[in-house]
Structures are given as C-alpha cells and as structure tokens.
C-alpha positions as CSV (number, residue, x, y, z in Angstrom):
1,M,-0.2,20.9,19.0
2,T,2.4,19.4,17.4
3,A,2.6,18.9,13.5
4,P,1.1,16.4,11.6
5,F,3.4,12.9,11.0
6,L,4.5,13.6,6.6
7,I,3.8,10.6,5.3
8,D,5.7,8.6,2.8
9,S,4.5,7.3,-0.6
10,N,6.3,4.1,1.0
11,F,4.2,4.1,4.7
12,F,1.5,2.6,2.0
13,I,2.7,0.3,-0.5
14,E,5.1,-1.8,2.1
15,A,2.1,-2.0,4.4
16,H,0.2,-2.9,1.4
17,R,2.8,-5.4,-1.0
18,T,4.4,-6.9,2.5
19,T,3.8,-6.0,6.0
20,Y,-0.3,-5.5,7.2
21,P,-1.9,-6.5,3.6
22,F,-5.6,-5.2,3.3
23,D,-6.8,-9.1,3.2
24,V,-4.8,-9.6,6.4
25,V,-4.5,-6.8,8.5
26,P,-7.5,-4.3,8.2
27,S,-7.7,-3.2,11.1
28,F,-3.6,-1.5,10.0
29,W,-5.9,0.6,7.6
30,L,-8.9,1.3,9.6
31,K,-6.1,2.9,12.0
32,V,-4.0,5.1,9.4
33,K,-8.2,6.5,9.0
34,E,-8.7,7.4,11.8
35,L,-5.0,9.0,12.0
36,I,-6.4,10.7,9.4
37,A,-9.5,11.9,10.7
38,D,-7.4,13.2,13.4
39,G,-5.1,15.1,12.3
40,K,-2.8,13.2,12.8
41,I,-0.9,11.9,9.5
42,I,-0.7,14.0,6.2
43,S,1.2,13.4,2.8
44,I,1.4,15.8,0.2
45,D,0.9,15.6,-3.7
46,K,3.7,14.2,-5.3
47,V,2.8,11.4,-3.0
48,Q,-0.6,11.0,-4.5
49,K,0.5,11.4,-7.5
50,E,2.9,8.4,-6.9
51,L,0.6,6.0,-5.1
52,L,-2.5,5.9,-8.5
53,K,-0.1,6.8,-10.6
54,N,-0.5,2.4,-10.5
55,N,-3.8,1.4,-11.4
56,D,-4.2,-1.8,-8.3
57,E,-6.1,-2.0,-5.1
58,L,-3.9,-0.2,-3.5
59,S,-4.3,2.9,-5.6
60,Q,-8.0,2.2,-5.4
61,W,-8.1,2.5,-1.6
62,C,-6.5,5.2,-1.8
63,I,-8.5,6.8,-4.3
64,D,-11.6,5.9,-2.3
65,N,-10.0,6.7,1.5
66,L,-7.6,9.3,1.5
67,A,-9.4,12.5,0.8
68,D,-8.0,15.3,-1.3
69,D,-7.2,17.6,1.8
70,F,-4.8,14.5,2.9
71,F,-2.3,15.7,0.7
72,K,-0.7,18.9,0.5
73,D,0.1,21.3,-1.9
74,T,4.2,21.3,-2.4
75,T,4.1,24.3,-4.3
76,S,5.0,26.8,-1.4
77,S,7.8,24.6,-0.2
78,V,9.3,25.9,-3.7
79,L,11.9,28.0,-1.1
80,N,13.2,25.1,0.5
81,Y,13.0,22.7,-2.6
82,A,16.1,25.7,-4.0
83,L,17.5,25.3,-0.5
84,L,17.6,21.2,-1.1
85,T,18.5,21.7,-4.1
86,G,22.0,24.2,-3.6
87,W,22.9,21.0,-0.5
88,V,22.3,18.3,-2.6
89,Y,24.7,20.1,-5.4
90,S,27.1,20.6,-3.2
91,K,27.4,17.2,-2.1
92,S,28.5,16.8,-6.0
93,D,32.1,14.8,-4.6
94,Q,29.7,11.9,-3.5
95,Y,26.5,11.5,-5.3
96,S,26.6,10.5,-8.8
97,Q,25.5,13.3,-11.6
98,A,22.2,10.5,-12.4
99,A,21.3,9.7,-8.3
100,I,21.0,13.6,-8.4
101,S,18.9,14.2,-11.6
102,E,17.4,11.9,-10.1
103,F,16.7,13.0,-6.0
104,L,15.9,16.3,-7.8
105,D,13.6,15.1,-10.6
106,V,10.2,17.0,-10.0
107,D,7.8,14.6,-9.6
108,E,9.5,12.4,-7.5
109,A,8.3,12.7,-3.9
110,D,11.5,12.4,-1.8
111,A,12.7,16.4,-1.8
112,W,9.4,17.5,-1.9
113,L,9.3,15.6,1.7
114,I,11.3,16.9,2.9
115,A,11.0,20.8,1.7
116,Y,7.3,20.4,2.8
117,A,9.5,19.5,6.4
118,M,11.2,21.7,6.5
119,A,8.9,24.6,6.4
120,N,6.3,22.9,8.4
121,E,7.9,21.2,11.2
122,N,7.4,17.4,10.3
123,Q,8.4,14.3,11.5
124,I,8.9,12.1,7.8
125,V,7.7,8.9,8.3
126,T,9.4,6.6,5.9
127,H,11.0,3.1,5.5
128,E,13.5,4.5,3.4
129,T,16.6,3.4,5.7
130,S,20.1,5.3,5.6
131,S,22.6,5.3,3.7
132,P,25.8,7.5,3.8
133,N,28.1,6.5,1.4
134,S,25.2,5.7,-1.3
135,R,27.1,7.1,-4.2
136,K,24.0,5.9,-6.8
137,R,21.2,7.5,-4.8
138,V,20.3,10.1,-2.3
139,M,18.8,8.5,0.6
140,L,16.3,10.9,2.0
141,P,17.1,10.2,5.7
142,D,20.4,11.4,4.1
143,A,18.9,14.0,2.5
144,A,17.1,15.4,5.6
145,S,19.3,15.2,8.5
146,P,21.3,18.0,7.6
147,Q,18.0,20.2,7.1
148,G,16.6,19.8,10.7
149,I,14.1,16.8,9.9
150,T,13.6,13.4,11.8
151,C,12.9,9.7,9.6
152,I,10.9,7.5,11.7
153,K,10.0,4.5,10.8
154,T,5.8,3.1,10.2
155,I,6.4,1.3,13.6
156,D,7.7,4.5,15.3
157,L,4.5,6.5,14.2
158,F,2.8,4.0,16.9
159,R,5.2,4.1,19.4
160,A,5.2,8.1,18.8
161,L,0.8,8.3,19.2
162,G,0.6,5.4,21.4
163,V,-1.2,3.7,18.8
164,T,-2.1,-0.3,18.3
165,I,-3.5,-2.1,16.5
C-alpha cells in the first residue's frame, strides 16, 4: 500500500470558501470523510490547529467529522524539521529573513508537512503554487521539491485515487 496523501489546511479552507461549499457540494465533504475512513488521506497536528483557530462553520465541521487520529503527531518529524531548517537558511540569499521566520514559525504547518512527508513518503495536497523567485514567502512546493516531496492539487488527488464526486 502506498502512503496516504498528506492534506494541507488550504485543502479544506479553499474547498469550504470557494470550490465546494457545504451547502452546494455536500458530496465533496462526504467523499472526504470516505477517503479518511479508507486511510487514503491524513493530516498533521499543525494543520488541525490552523483549521480550529477560527470559530467558524469549517472549524465546527472539522470538530464534528475529523477524528483526532486523522491528525498525526509531528513530534517524530523533528529531525527532518531540523534538516529543512538548514535547507531554508541556506537560501537566505533568496528569501528575506521575514519569509524564513514565517516558514519556520513552529505554529505554521508548511514546514511540518514537509518534515512529516520526508519521514513517511507522503505526497502533499495543497493549493499553494510554486513561486521559485519569491523573496517574501517560502512557498510549500518550492521547499518540498528539493526534499524529494511532491505537491499536488485536490483535483490531482481525486484523479490519482480514481475518485468522482
């Protein structure tokens, strides 16, 4: 069995806000629950914190529908996080100090998603887009790729899994 896909918080946020609102495309959310039950998608504790920080309809859906074991503990990924820290600091000629600090903020999920994926051979599902010349922000795909981690979009996840909604 291949490793489950690792879900970024913007998978849920973008779906809820723009692409698959609860009231318009409930089949999307049912499919997400099915993929979780089948062990095909997981996420991490840092994503859980990002999703629950707003007291809104999405955070309530997450509380009601995402079991705690969906969100994996990132403690075991600390060595990979340290490697990623070294990588991002080696790019200080490209990224501003503010961009590096934001990327490495212990409460931000992006670096932890990569570190977890490095340890578990996951692909990351995110809506972030590569911006290799960015100075103001370290984009998830740009930090993941040098670590051997692939980032895909929601539609690519569905295609890879043969999912229709």
